[in-house]
N, C-alpha and C positions, 0 to 999 in steps of 0.2 A: 741486795745491798747494791744501791745504784752506781753503776760506771761513774768513775771520776776521769775528769778529761783534764789535758795539759794545761789549760789556763781557765779562772773560773767563768769568763765570757763565754767559755763554750757549754761549760755546765748550764750557764743562764739561757743559750740558745736552746738546748735540748729540753730544758724547762718549759719554754714559751711552746716549741714543737710538742710538746706533750700537752698544754692547753689547748692548742688548736687542734690536734687531731683529736682531742676528745672532744671537741664541739661539733666535730666534722664525723663522728662515729669512724673511726679510724685509730690503730694502734701505732704506737712509734716504730715496731717494725717495718711499717711501709716507708720510713724516712732515710734519710743521708743526710750527712752534713759534712761540707767540704772547707776545711781548715784554711786554705788560702784566702790572700786579699782579692778580692773580699769574701768575706763569709759567707758561705751560701747555703741552701738546701732545698732539697728535692722530696717530694711528698706524693706519692703515689696513690692514684684514686681509682677505686674498683668500679670504674661506671664509663660509660660515653657520653658524648654530648651531642645534641640534636642535629647539628650541621655536619658532625665529623661520626660517624655511626661505627666506622670500622677503626679506630686509632684510640689507642689507650689515652688515658688523660692525669696530668701530673700539674699540682701547684709549684712552683718556684720561689722561693724566697730568697734576695740578697739585702745586704746593709746599706745598700745605696738605692735600688728600685723598690725594697717591699716585696709583695706579693705580684705574681703572676700566674694566669691558667697557660696551661701549654698542652699541645699534642706530640706525640711518638710521631716520629716518621718509620716507613717500613725499612728502610735503607740503612738503620743504625745512623744517620747523620743527628746534627744537632737538631734540639726539639724546635718546634714551630710554637712561638709564643702567640696566643689569640688576643688577650689580654690583661692589664695592670690594674691592680685595685685601685692605686694612686692613694690620696688621702693627704695626711700633715704627719705622717709616721712609720716607719718603718716597721713598727711592733703593732698595729692596730690591735684591736680588741679580738678575742676569738669568735666571737660572734658576728663580726662582722666580717670576719674570712669567710663565716660561714654562709651569710648573707651573699658574697660573691660568689660561693658556690652554689649557690640556689640559684641567683643571677643567670649563670652560666648553664645550668641544668634546664631551666626554663626558655632559654635562648633570649633571654633580657639583656638589652644591651645598654641599658639606663644606668648601671652599678659599672664601673670600671672605665678603663680608657685605652684607648690604641698605642699611644706613646708612652715611652718609658717615662716614669718621673724621676727626677733627683731629688731626692728626700733628706741625704745628707752624703757626707764624704766618708769613704773609709779612711779615718784615722787611728788604727790599732785595736787591740782587743782591750785595753781598758777603756777606752773612750764605749766601745760597744757596750761593755759590761753597765758602765753608766747608763747608757739609753735601755737596755734591758731592765735595769734597775728601777728607772723612773717610770716604766710603763709598770712594772709590778706595783709600786707605791701608789699609781694612780688608780688602775684594778682594786688593791685592797681600800681606798676613799670611796670608790663608788660604791663598794660592798657594804660598808658602815653607815 
């Protein structure tokens, strides 16, 4: 039975993460979600990047900037963000996130950006749920 969260928007975030991690070939056990504002998520990736062979890699997501790739520090300090996916929405299709990770693996700098995009304002869980709902409806239209 799926875990229910204190707000339907958090269920929607976990649903989106399930789609993204499925596209990446990792499981939800590699994810954490921070319910504070802005809502954010961490996805551990079991790989290294060409320019950082001794660092663990993670994808970060938040409701303002969308997806970013980061590496762990050895000292336990904050993660070092390498690149942001950017785009038009904080919830791009999972295939687009997968392409972003592939570009990172290949050290291809044509996808993503160095500066954090401001894709939306954190305006509450109800609004976030609406954003995630629009993404789901859009994805269903693409399949049909």
